[in-house]
C-alpha positions, 0 to 999 in steps of 0.5 A: 500500500503506497498511497494515502489520500487526505481530503482537506478542502472543506470550509470548516464553517463550524469552527468560524471565526477560528477557521477564517484564515487558518485551515482547521487541519492545522488546528493543534491537538496539544502541540501538534496539528490534526493533519500531522496525526493523520499523516503519522497514522498513514506512515505507521501503516507503511504508506509513503506517498500522501496526497492532500486534496486542498482548496483555496487558503490551504497552502499552509498545510503543505508548508507544515510538512516542509522543512522548518522556516529559517526564522526558527533558530533550530540550533537553540531549540532544546533537544526534545523539540529539535528531535521532533522537528527533525522527525517531522522534516523527514516524515514523508513527502506530500503532494497537493491536488486542488479541488476548486469547488466543494463537490463532495468527498467522492469528487475529492477522492477522484481528484486524488485517485488521478495520481495512484496509478490505478492501484489500491489506495487508502483514504483518511479523513482528517476530521476523525482522530484515532488514538490507539489504546494499546499496541494495535495499529488499526490502519496497518491491520487494514492494510494487512487485511487488504493485502491478504484478501484483495478486498476494499476495507472500511473501518467501523465503530459502534455508535449509540442510537441517537448518534446514528444519524450523524454517520454512514451506517453499514449492515453486513454479515459477521465473519468473526474477529470484528470483521464483516462482509458489508451488504448495505451502506446508509448515509446518515439514516433516519431514526429507526431505519436500520438496526445496525450501530456500526458507523464508518470511521473515515478510514478506507482502503479502496481497490482501483474499481472505485475509480471507474465508478467515480469517473462515471458518477454524475454530479447533478446541479446543486448536489455533490459526488458522494463516496458512499454512493460509489461504494454502494455500487462497488458492492454489486461487483466486489466484496467489501469488508468492514473492520470494527476498530473501536475495541482497540482505539479511542475515536474522536470526531474532531470535525465538531467543536465538542469532539475537538475539545474532548480530544485535547482534554483527553490527550492533555490528561494522558500527557500531563498527570497534574492536568487531571487535578487542575481540571477537577479543581477548576470544575468544582470551583466554577461549575 
């Protein structure tokens, strides 16, 4: 698995005014921007070519993965920070493809797919932060499953009933060991329309067949090209596997303000033992 596509052309209107000039993908989760977590996740799974799908005003995402700005006196940085900067500089080379109009996730993936040489590729949505709770690297496990089966693989998580309408939900036949053969996908289902509680996380490995489907998919005026629609068509000709990953990971929806704050709070408590007590004292005194 060589290629990862990271769609990053959205406007992030839920984060205005913060996102007016700064791409949301560069909003820091502690001291590291969200996009870096996603790229590191891809690289840890053996991926060595990252394609960002960007839009107007997103050039700074590429700058982040370039060498450090010479305004920083690197020689004077402490050894820990210097090491992290050097690791980032050598992490991976990134490519940018411009999506001039917001025509949906399917369109963004199609733009990136122009560079993948008709080979299987991964898609990682930067709005979803996956934090391992142990030694299991779910993205690497997805890559291994694809290489073993030749099938497309979609990461899934369990969600409560009231959250199902916020996600794409899948139905399928269990294969055991947190795997299933997907038989149906429903984008943001209405209440009561499905018994399944398995939601798409925003991590995909897709075979080249999806490119042909996206190329033929029409965009009606005022609508968008949805990746879910293309995967539904893919189900007619190929098996698509689902892998439930939230038994081994914490998953934060950083595309919402609440999820973004929650991710920062959790990682702060994990890194700084004293933060938990400081937060507890603050809440007890003021709420």
